[in-house]
C-alpha positions in Angstrom: 63.6 52.1 -39.4 62.8 50.0 -36.4 63.6 51.6 -33.1 62.4 49.9 -29.9 62.6 46.1 -30.3 61.2 43.5 -28.0 63.0 40.3 -28.7 61.1 37.0 -28.6 62.5 33.9 -26.8 65.7 32.6 -28.3 66.5 35.7 -30.3 69.7 37.8 -30.0 70.7 41.1 -31.5 73.7 42.2 -33.4 74.4 45.9 -34.0 75.7 46.7 -37.5 78.3 49.4 -38.0 77.1 53.0 -38.5 77.0 53.8 -41.3 76.4 50.5 -42.9 77.0 51.0 -46.7 74.7 49.4 -49.2 75.7 48.0 -52.6 73.1 50.0 -54.6 73.8 53.3 -52.8 72.8 54.7 -49.5 73.4 53.5 -46.0 71.7 52.2 -42.9 72.3 54.0 -39.6 71.9 52.3 -36.2 70.8 49.0 -37.9 70.4 45.8 -36.1 70.3 42.1 -37.1 68.2 39.7 -35.1 69.5 36.2 -35.0 69.0 32.8 -33.3 71.5 30.0 -32.6 70.8 26.3 -32.0 73.2 23.6 -31.1 76.5 23.6 -29.3 78.2 27.0 -29.3 81.6 25.4 -30.1 80.4 23.2 -32.9 81.0 23.9 -36.6 78.7 26.7 -37.8 76.1 26.1 -40.4 74.3 29.3 -41.6 70.7 28.5 -42.7 68.8 31.0 -44.9 65.3 30.6 -46.4 62.8 32.6 -48.5 61.7 36.1 -47.8 59.1 34.8 -45.3 61.7 32.8 -43.4 63.7 34.2 -40.6 65.8 33.5 -37.6 63.6 30.7 -36.1 64.4 27.7 -38.2 63.1 24.9 -35.9 61.7 24.4 -32.5 64.2 24.3 -29.7 64.3 24.4 -25.9 64.9 28.1 -25.9 62.2 28.8 -28.5 59.7 25.8 -28.6 57.5 27.3 -31.3 57.5 25.5 -34.7 60.1 26.9 -37.1 60.0 27.2 -40.9 62.2 24.2 -41.7 61.1 21.6 -39.3 62.1 18.1 -40.4 65.4 19.4 -41.9 66.9 21.2 -38.9 67.0 19.7 -35.4 68.5 16.9 -33.3 69.4 13.9 -35.6 67.9 15.7 -38.6 69.8 16.5 -41.9 71.2 19.7 -40.3 71.8 18.1 -37.0 71.8 20.5 -34.0 73.7 18.0 -31.9 76.6 18.2 -34.3 76.3 21.8 -35.7 75.7 25.2 -34.4 72.9 26.5 -36.6 72.8 30.2 -37.2 69.9 32.1 -38.9 68.8 35.7 -38.9 65.9 38.0 -39.8 66.2 39.8 -43.1 67.1 43.4 -43.2 64.0 45.2 -44.5 61.7 42.2 -43.6 59.1 41.5 -40.9 61.2 40.0 -38.2 63.2 41.9 -35.5 66.0 43.2 -37.8 66.0 46.8 -39.0 63.1 47.4 -41.4 61.0 50.2 -43.0 58.6 52.1 -40.8 55.4 53.7 -42.1 56.0 56.9 -44.1 59.8 56.8 -43.7 62.3 56.5 -46.5 64.2 53.2 -46.6 67.2 52.5 -48.9 67.5 49.7 -51.4 68.7 46.5 -49.6 70.2 43.9 -52.0 71.1 40.3 -51.5 74.8 41.3 -51.3 73.9 43.6 -48.4 72.2 40.7 -46.5 75.4 38.7 -47.0 77.6 41.6 -45.7 75.4 41.8 -42.6 75.7 38.0 -42.1 79.5 38.4 -42.2 79.4 41.2 -39.7 77.4 39.0 -37.4 79.8 36.1 -37.8 82.7 38.4 -37.0 80.9 39.5 -33.9 80.5 35.9 -32.9 84.2 35.3 -33.6 83.4 32.6 -36.2 86.6 32.4 -38.4 85.3 29.8 -40.8 81.8 28.6 -41.6 81.3 24.9 -42.1 78.5 25.7 -44.6 76.1 28.3 -45.9 72.8 26.6 -46.8 70.4 28.9 -48.7 67.0 28.2 -50.2 65.1 30.5 -52.6 66.1 34.1 -51.6 68.4 32.6 -49.0 70.2 30.8 -51.8 70.9 34.1 -53.6 72.2 35.6 -50.4 74.4 32.6 -49.8 76.0 32.9 -53.2 76.9 36.5 -52.4 78.3 35.5 -49.0 80.5 32.8 -50.5 81.8 35.3 -53.2 82.6 37.9 -50.6 84.8 35.7 -48.4 85.4 32.4 -50.1 88.4 31.6 -47.9 86.0 31.5 -44.9 83.4 29.1 -46.3 84.1 25.4 -46.4 81.0 24.5 -48.5 77.9 26.0 -50.0 74.4 24.5 -50.6 72.0 26.4 -52.9 68.4 25.1 -53.2 65.9 26.6 -55.6 68.0 29.6 -56.5 70.2 30.7 -59.4 72.7 33.5 -60.2 70.0 35.7 -61.6 66.2 36.1 -61.7 64.4 35.0 -64.8 62.4 37.4 -67.0 59.2 35.5 -66.2 59.8 35.8 -62.5 60.7 39.5 -62.9 57.3 40.0 -64.6 55.3 38.2 -61.9 57.0 40.3 -59.2 56.6 43.5 -61.1 52.8 42.9 -61.2 52.9 42.1 -57.4 54.6 45.4 -56.7 52.1 47.2 -58.9 49.2 45.8 -57.0 50.8 46.8 -53.6 51.7 50.3 -54.8 48.2 50.8 -56.0 46.9 49.7 -52.6 49.2 52.3 -51.0 47.9 55.1 -53.1 44.2 54.1 -52.6 44.4 53.4 -48.9 43.8 49.7 -49.3 47.3 48.4 -48.4 46.1 45.2 -46.6 43.8 44.2 -49.4 46.6 44.8 -52.0 49.1 42.8 -50.0 46.6 39.9 -49.8 46.1 40.1 -53.6 49.8 40.3 -54.4 50.4 37.3 -52.1 47.7 35.3 -53.9 49.5 35.9 -57.2 52.8 34.8 -55.6 51.2 31.6 -54.3 50.2 30.6 -57.8 53.8 30.8 -58.9 55.2 28.7 -55.9 53.3 25.5 -56.8 52.8 23.5 -60.0 49.6 23.5 -62.0 49.3 19.7 -61.5 49.4 20.0 -57.7 46.7 22.8 -57.6 44.5 20.7 -60.0 44.9 17.6 -57.8 43.9 19.6 -54.7 41.4 22.0 -56.0 40.3 20.9 -59.4 36.6 20.6 -60.3 33.7 22.8 -61.3 33.2 26.2 -59.8 30.1 27.2 -57.9 27.9 29.7 -59.6 27.0 32.5 -57.2 24.6 35.1 -58.7 26.8 36.7 -61.3 30.1 35.2 -60.2 31.8 31.8 -60.1 33.9 30.6 -57.2 36.4 27.7 -57.2 37.8 25.7 -54.3 41.3 27.1 -54.9 40.0 30.6 -54.0 39.4 29.5 -50.4 43.0 28.4 -50.1 44.2 31.6 -51.6 42.1 33.7 -49.3 43.2 31.9 -46.2 46.9 32.0 -47.0 46.9 35.6 -48.1 44.9 36.9 -45.2 47.5 35.6 -42.8 50.3 37.1 -44.8 48.6 40.5 -45.0 48.3 40.7 -41.2 52.1 40.0 -40.8 53.6 42.2 -43.5 53.7 45.9 -44.3 53.7 47.1 -47.9 57.1 48.7 -47.3 58.7 45.4 -46.2 57.1 43.5 -49.0 58.3 45.9 -51.6 61.8 46.0 -50.1 62.4 42.3 -50.3 60.5 41.8 -53.6 62.8 44.3 -55.3 65.8 42.7 -53.6 65.0 39.4 -55.3 64.6 41.0 -58.7 67.9 42.9 -58.4 69.9 39.8 -57.6 72.6 39.0 -60.1 76.0 37.5 -59.5 78.8 36.1 -61.7 79.0 32.4 -60.8 82.8 32.5 -61.6 83.3 34.6 -58.4 81.9 31.8 -56.2 85.1 30.0 -55.6 83.7 27.6 -52.9 82.8 24.0 -53.1 79.2 24.3 -54.1 76.2 21.9 -54.3 73.0 23.0 -56.1 69.6 21.5 -56.0 66.8 22.3 -58.6 63.2 21.2 -58.5 61.4 20.0 -61.6 58.2 22.1 -62.1 59.7 25.1 -60.4 58.2 28.1 -62.2 60.1 30.8 -60.3 63.6 29.3 -60.6 63.5 26.9 -63.6 65.9 24.0 -63.5 67.5 25.3 -66.7 68.6 28.4 -64.8 70.1 26.3 -62.0 71.8 24.2 -64.6 73.3 27.3 -66.1 74.6 28.3 -62.7 76.1 24.9 -62.1 77.9 24.9 -65.4 79.7 28.2 -64.6 80.7 27.5 -61.0 84.4 27.0 -60.6 84.1 24.4 -57.7 80.9 22.5 -58.4 80.5 19.5 -56.2 76.9 18.3 -56.7 74.3 19.3 -59.2 71.0 17.5 -58.7 67.4 17.9 -59.8 64.4 16.3 -58.1 60.9 16.0 -59.5 58.3 17.5 -57.3 54.6 18.4 -57.6 55.3 21.3 -55.2 57.4 23.4 -57.6 59.3 26.1 -55.9 57.9 25.2 -52.5 59.6 21.8 -52.8 62.5 23.0 -50.5 59.8 23.2 -47.8 57.7 20.2 -48.7 60.1 17.5 -50.0 61.7 16.8 -46.6 63.1 13.4 -47.3 64.8 14.3 -50.6 66.0 17.7 -49.4 67.3 16.1 -46.2 69.2 13.4 -48.1 70.8 16.1 -50.3 71.9 18.1 -47.3 73.3 15.2 -45.4 75.5 14.5 -48.4 76.5 18.1 -48.7 77.4 18.4 -45.0 79.2 15.1 -44.7 
């Protein structure tokens, strides 16, 4: 687990109880959660959670001016308005931020989405937040947000779930199982970084739609001796190389498994809930989101938008996503 931590600008640290029990068995000892706040400290709190690559830094701010992962959605006068709300986000346990995560060669317990939610509630308790104006979760963050609402429904005014459902589909399970196999093979053969890059390339092909990739990279391949190379490979190589320098195999496997293990009974989410699905999403098909919506006891909004970006639409469709969130938070 992480020991010495140097916090970047804008980051704060919350110490979790020791031991911190985990839903699938085992505990964390001396664990910490790194988080960031934007907006007035006394304003209604909106907890914002993204995919496994997202973290505490949601948008640029005075304290941390670097670009965040949800620019155009979070910020002054944006859909999640940091002049009206106190926006709270944190780094995932087991991930690549400043929260507790695996270290090379050390055993690390199974961290599920429910454990991330329990850690979020401990953080909110430490900040003396008695009631959350909203949990807004996209992708893996949507899974965590569902668990958070189920754990303390009386403390959540509203819930927004984007590109997530109550369980992972068999097709998505299959893709992630192949990704884990690639990374585990890389660990055994001493090629961890190359394996991480290859697993990321497979993941990237599931985030977007075939139509979008064809529009951007369609065309004939270039014959090179006994091989053929297509333009899409340059995109895959560039995106995966960056990922492989930032992630360790242990963190990737931790959160990849956490996504697959996610399952929750929608009937336990007794909070006013709005869900958004994306047409063309291969990872979280709209039918799965519709199934979630039909079982929620307090469904407020169920909407689907068409997007050429597939699962990544929550990052790319700023206008449509922003309009949805403005309606949810009003």
